[in-house]
Each structure stands twice: as structure tokens, then as C-alpha cells.
C-alpha positions in Angstrom: 15.8 24.8 -1.0 18.7 26.4 0.9 18.7 29.9 -0.6 15.4 31.4 -0.4 14.4 33.6 -3.6 11.2 35.3 -4.1 8.4 33.6 -6.3 8.8 35.8 -8.8 12.5 35.5 -9.4 12.3 31.6 -9.3 9.6 32.0 -11.8 11.2 34.0 -14.2 14.3 31.8 -13.9 12.4 28.4 -14.7 10.6 29.8 -17.6 13.8 31.2 -18.9 15.6 27.7 -18.3 12.8 25.8 -20.0 12.3 28.0 -22.9 8.9 29.1 -22.2 7.2 32.4 -22.1 5.1 34.2 -19.8 2.3 34.3 -22.1 2.0 30.8 -21.9 1.8 30.5 -18.5 -1.0 33.4 -18.5 -3.0 31.1 -21.1 -2.5 27.9 -19.0 -3.6 29.6 -15.6 -6.6 31.5 -17.3 -5.3 35.1 -16.6 -4.2 38.0 -18.3 -0.4 38.0 -19.3 -0.3 41.4 -17.5 -1.1 39.7 -14.3 1.7 37.1 -14.7 4.2 40.1 -15.4 3.4 41.7 -12.2 4.1 38.7 -10.2 6.9 37.7 -11.8 8.3 41.2 -11.7 7.7 41.7 -8.2 5.2 44.1 -8.5 2.4 41.9 -7.2 2.6 39.1 -4.4 1.7 35.9 -5.7 -1.5 34.2 -4.6 -1.6 32.3 -1.5 -1.0 28.9 -3.2 -1.6 26.9 0.1 -5.2 27.7 0.4 -7.6 25.2 -1.0 -9.5 27.7 -3.7 -6.0 28.2 -5.3 -5.3 24.0 -5.4 -6.3 24.1 -9.2 -3.8 27.2 -9.8 -0.7 25.6 -7.8 -0.9 22.4 -9.7 -0.8 24.4 -12.8 2.4 26.4 -11.6 3.9 23.2 -10.9 3.4 21.7 -14.1 4.2 24.7 -15.9 7.4 25.3 -14.2 8.2 22.0 -14.0 8.5 21.9 -10.2 8.0 19.9 -7.1 4.6 21.1 -5.3 6.7 21.8 -1.9 9.5 24.0 -3.1 6.4 26.3 -4.7 4.6 26.4 -1.3 7.9 27.0 0.5 8.7 30.1 -1.3 5.3 31.2 -1.6 4.4 30.8 2.5 7.9 32.1 3.0 7.4 35.5 0.8 3.6 35.9 2.1 3.8 35.1 5.7 7.9 34.6 6.8 7.0 30.8 7.4 10.6 28.7 7.1 11.2 26.5 4.6 11.0 23.1 5.6 14.3 21.1 5.1 15.3 19.5 1.7 14.3 15.7 2.1 17.7 13.5 2.0 15.9 11.4 -0.5 13.2 13.1 -2.5 11.9 10.8 -4.9 11.8 8.0 -2.1 10.1 10.2 0.3 7.3 10.8 -2.4 7.0 7.0 -2.7 6.8 6.6 0.7 4.3 9.2 1.4 1.8 7.6 -1.3 2.7 4.2 0.3 1.7 5.2 3.9 -1.2 3.5 5.3 -4.5 5.7 5.6 -4.5 5.6 9.5 -1.1 7.2 9.7 -1.4 10.3 7.7 -0.4 12.5 10.4 3.1 11.1 9.8 3.3 12.6 6.5 3.3 16.3 8.2 5.8 15.0 10.4 8.0 13.4 7.7 8.0 16.8 5.5 9.4 18.7 8.8 12.9 16.8 8.6 15.7 16.0 6.2 15.0 12.5 7.1 12.2 11.2 9.7 13.1 8.2 11.7 10.3 6.4 9.7 11.7 7.1 6.6 15.0 5.2 7.7 13.6 2.5 9.1 11.5 1.8 5.8 14.5 2.6 3.5 16.4 0.3 5.4 13.6 -2.4 4.7 13.4 -1.6 1.1 17.0 -1.9 0.6 17.1 -5.5 2.2 14.2 -6.7 0.2 15.8 -5.0 -3.1 19.1 -6.8 -2.6 17.6 -10.1 -1.6 15.5 -10.2 -4.9 18.6 -9.0 -7.1 20.3 -12.3 -5.6 17.2 -14.3 -6.0 17.0 -13.3 -9.8 20.9 -13.6 -10.2 23.6 -16.0 -9.3 21.7 -17.2 -6.2 24.6 -16.9 -3.8 23.9 -17.2 -0.2 24.4 -14.2 2.0 25.9 -14.5 5.2 24.3 -12.2 7.9 27.4 -9.7 8.4 28.0 -9.6 4.4 24.3 -8.8 4.3 24.1 -6.2 6.9 27.4 -4.6 5.3 25.9 -4.2 2.1 22.5 -2.8 3.2 24.2 0.1 4.9 26.3 1.1 1.9 23.4 0.8 -0.5 21.3 2.8 2.2 24.3 5.4 2.0 24.2 5.8 -1.7 21.6 8.5 -2.6 21.9 7.9 -6.2 20.9 4.2 -5.9 18.0 5.2 -3.3 16.7 7.5 -5.6 17.4 5.7 -9.1 17.1 1.8 -8.9 15.4 1.3 -5.5 12.6 3.7 -6.0 12.3 2.5 -9.6 11.7 -1.4 -8.2 9.4 -0.5 -5.9 7.2 1.6 -7.9 6.5 -1.4 -10.0 6.0 -3.5 -6.5 3.2 -1.8 -4.5 3.5 -1.7 -0.8 2.2 -0.2 1.8 3.6 0.2 5.3 3.1 1.6 8.8 5.5 3.2 11.8 5.4 2.5 15.3 6.9 5.3 17.0 7.2 4.1 20.6 9.2 1.0 19.0 10.6 2.5 16.4 9.4 -0.3 14.1 8.3 -0.1 10.5 5.9 -2.6 9.2 5.4 -3.5 5.5 2.7 -5.2 3.5 2.7 -6.1 -0.2 0.8 -8.5 -2.1 3.9 -9.3 -4.4 5.3 -12.7 -4.7 8.3 -11.6 -5.1 8.9 -9.6 -2.3 7.2 -11.8 -0.2 9.5 -14.8 -1.4 12.4 -12.0 -0.5 11.0 -11.3 3.2 11.2 -15.0 4.0 14.8 -15.1 3.3 15.5 -12.1 5.0 14.1 -13.5 7.6 16.6 -16.8 7.6 19.6 -14.4 6.9 19.0 -12.2 10.1 16.6 -14.2 12.0 14.8 -11.2 13.0 16.2 -7.6 12.6 15.0 -5.3 15.4 13.1 -2.2 14.1 11.8 -3.7 10.7 8.8 -6.0 10.8 7.7 -7.9 7.5 4.2 -8.8 8.1 2.7 -12.0 7.5 -0.7 -11.0 6.8 -3.9 -12.1 4.6 -6.4 -9.8 3.1 -9.9 -9.7 4.3 -12.0 -9.7 1.2 -15.7 -9.2 2.9 -18.2 -9.9 5.3 -20.5 -13.2 5.5 -23.5 -14.3 7.2 -25.7 -17.2 7.0 -27.9 -15.6 4.8 -26.1 -13.2 3.3 -22.9 -14.2 1.2 -19.9 -11.7 -0.1 -19.1 -10.7 -3.4 -16.1 -12.5 -4.5 -13.8 -11.8 -8.0 -11.3 -14.3 -9.1 -8.3 -12.0 -7.7 -9.9 -12.4 -4.4 -10.4 -8.6 -3.7 -13.9 -6.9 -2.5 -15.7 -5.6 -5.3 -15.1 -1.7 -5.4 -13.2 -1.1 -2.7 -9.8 -2.1 -0.9 -9.2 -4.7 2.0 -8.0 -5.0 5.3 -5.0 -7.1 6.3 -4.8 -9.7 9.2 -2.3 -11.7 11.0 -2.1 -15.2 10.1 -3.4 -17.6 13.0 -1.2 -19.8 15.1 -0.6 -23.1 13.8 -1.0 -21.9 9.9 2.2 -22.5 7.6 3.8 -18.9 7.1 4.4 -20.1 3.8 0.9 -20.4 3.0 0.1 -16.5 4.0 0.7 -15.1 0.5 -2.3 -17.6 -1.1 -4.9 -17.5 1.7 -7.5 -14.8 2.0 -9.9 -14.1 4.6 -13.6 -13.3 5.5 -15.0 -12.0 8.5 -18.1 -13.1 10.0 -21.1 -10.2 10.5 -23.8 -10.0 13.0 -25.2 -13.3 15.2 -26.7 -15.6 12.3 -24.0 -18.0 13.0 -23.7 -17.6 16.4 -24.0 -21.3 17.2 -20.6 -21.7 15.7 -18.8 -18.3 15.3 -19.4 -15.2 17.0 -19.5 -11.6 15.4 -16.0 -10.8 13.8 -14.8 -14.3 13.6 -12.6 -14.7 10.7 -12.7 -17.7 8.5 -9.1 -17.9 6.6 -9.8 -19.7 3.0 -7.2 -21.6 1.1 -8.2 -20.9 -2.9 -7.7 -23.9 -5.4 -8.6 -26.5 -2.7 -11.2 -28.3 -4.2 -9.0 -31.6 -3.9 -8.4 -31.2 -0.1 -12.0 -31.0 0.6 -13.3 -33.9 2.6 -17.1 -34.9 4.0 -17.9 -32.2 7.0 -15.1 -29.4 6.1 -16.3 -25.8 6.2 -15.9 -24.3 2.8 -17.0 -21.4 0.7 -18.9 -21.8 -2.5 -20.4 -19.8 -5.1 -22.5 -21.4 -7.7 -22.6 -20.2 -11.5 -26.1 -18.6 -11.0 -25.6 -16.3 -8.0 -23.3 -13.5 -7.6 -22.1 -14.1 -4.2 -20.2 -16.7 -2.2 -21.3 -18.3 0.9 -20.0 -20.4 4.0 -21.6 -23.8 4.6 -20.7 -27.3 5.7 -20.0 -29.8 2.8 -21.2 -33.4 2.4 -20.6 -35.6 -1.1 -23.0 -37.4 -2.7 -21.9 -38.7 -5.8 -21.6 -36.1 -8.1 -23.5 -33.9 -6.0 -22.8 -31.8 -2.9 -25.1 -30.7 0.5 -24.0 -27.6 1.2 -25.5 -27.6 5.1 -26.3 -24.6 6.4 -25.0 -23.8 10.3 -28.2 -21.8 10.9 -31.7 -23.9 10.9 -33.5 -20.9 9.7 -31.7 -21.7 6.0 -32.3 -24.5 4.3 -29.5 -26.8 2.8 -28.5 -26.5 -0.8 -28.1 -29.5 -3.1 -25.8 -28.5 -6.4 -24.3 -30.6 -8.9 -20.2 -30.4 -9.1 -20.8 -28.4 -12.4 -23.2 -26.1 -11.2 -20.3 -25.1 -8.7 -17.9 -22.0 -10.1 -16.3 -21.9 -6.6 -15.8 -24.5 -3.9 -12.8 -23.7 -1.5 -11.9 -25.2 1.9 -11.7 -22.6 5.4 -8.3 -24.3 6.9 -8.4 -21.9 9.9 -10.6 -19.8 12.5 -9.7 -17.0 14.6 -12.2 -15.8 17.1 
């Protein structure tokens, strides 16, 4: 906000604009109407809503006044502590989306962003999102081919259109979740997404721009769990670890990048497979690859009785499969094909 008003003045104005009442606000807060009146009429200072113990009260004030949390906190901090207000974000709705999507290990970036109207990381991220959006719309529309110069010019114009960024662009990426990180030294943003539409757009952007400095579209694979010779990993049809999220790792050299969107990965834990893999070795697995599996292949399997998937070497014997353990401490397993609910091929390793 460029002009700072007192918290009471702002609350009084919003209550009048929204057609609400101080009595209703007091009921929402669980306090007396007299207390609310004293704050609104500047006879009492507002509570320090930036403190943890007032977290619930802050949410109530924001909801009742239909106001952004940052605006409320700016007024309270200025009135109580003369802390200068943070600058208005150039793109408020987009900033909220980017803050919600930043990778956990870069949470310090959030404070930096809030201290600036447009953070360099924010600027780079919006550039990447604009590129993806424009290519996606072309893909769904007339399928016209982009030239590099035309595409860059369209991106510049789109990024400068505040109505577009705050409206269509933000709405599109709310419906297509992503996460991102920023390398301050390189001024490089990296985007991650499980959306097939976004992945297709990324591949097309690469072919148009042949790698634009400052934006990296990661070709990554989700790590869905850990595996050892005797202990498997929990596996769901979607390829996600049960009860938690997953890490992302780069696809190994020699693997077709077009496969990245369909692969998943498990990590070897411990030394029970030490004769073959070290602790931390990554196994890249291709779903629905039963027909590609041959004798001697390394596979991930799960039978209908168990709740976990295991890594073994496979040999076929008619309608049966011999699943050979790579550690002599564990016995081989013989199963009929009908007993299996999962059999997928390990197509690559990264040590």
C-alpha cells in the first residue's frame, strides 16, 4: 500500500464497504463489541497480529475484512513498531501462487520476494510460465509453428500484460501444479511438474529456443521409495510413495528424454545388495513394460498377497517366473503369472 492508514481507519472503511457490522466482527473474533469499537476508533492499539499467539485472530480479521494478510500485517507493524510497509507486488495473485509452489529447501526465498515488488527469481519464473502457457495454447489450438523470434516477442508482450499474468496465466497454473527453485548465482529458475501437458510444452519450447539462458526445464523422475534385498517398498498405481511426497532426480545419460514423464525411480538402501549396487544406487523403472521383459532382466515385482514391491532378476519357465534374489541370504521366489499384480522392467541404473 502506498498510503498508510491506521488499522482502525482501514477496518472501519472495509466494514462500511462490505455492508458488515462491528458487532458481527466482534462475534467472529470472540471479543466484546466495545473492544472492537475501541480499536476502530483509535482509542486502543490493535493487537500485534504478527505474533504467533494472534495467528487465529489474524486469519479472522483477514477473512472478515476480505483483505490480504500482508496488507493487514503491514498496517499493524507500521502502527505499532513503525516498520516500513513492504512494497506492493507487481503481480499479487501470481506471487501467491509462486510462494505456494517454491520448493521447501528454498523457503528463505519467500522473505526476499516479499521485500521486493518483483524479485529476480519471480521474474524468471513468470517468464518460464508464460512460455509454457503460450505453447500449450498453440498446441490446443491451430497448431501453428513458432519461430524463435516471434515466440520471444510474444512472451515479452504477454509478460508485460498484468491483466493476463494475474488472470489467465495464474488460473492455468493453479490447474496444472508445479514446483520450482532458483539459483541466485546463475539467475536460473528450474521448473518441475507431473502434468503431461506441461511436459509436452517444455519439449516444444526446447525445440523452439534451443535452450534459453535463465530457464531450465528439468527432465526429472520421481523417487517413490527405498528398496533392499529383503525389504521392498510400498507402491500405488500412481507411482507415489504411500503417505508422503517424493524427490525428483535427473534421468541418467543414454535414456530417451521423452521417457522421463513415464518413468519412476527407487533408491537402494543399505548394503544388502552390495554385490550389485551400492547404497544410494537409483533404479529407473518403466511402467507397463511386462511385454519387454526378457530372461535375466532386472525387474520390480509385487504379488497379489503382499503390500510391497521388490527388486529381483527374472527367468521365465512357461507360465511361471523364477524371481532370483541377488543376495544369497534370500531365497528365490517362484510365482505363476496370474499371481503377479506388478512386473516392470528396470531400464537404467545410476550409481
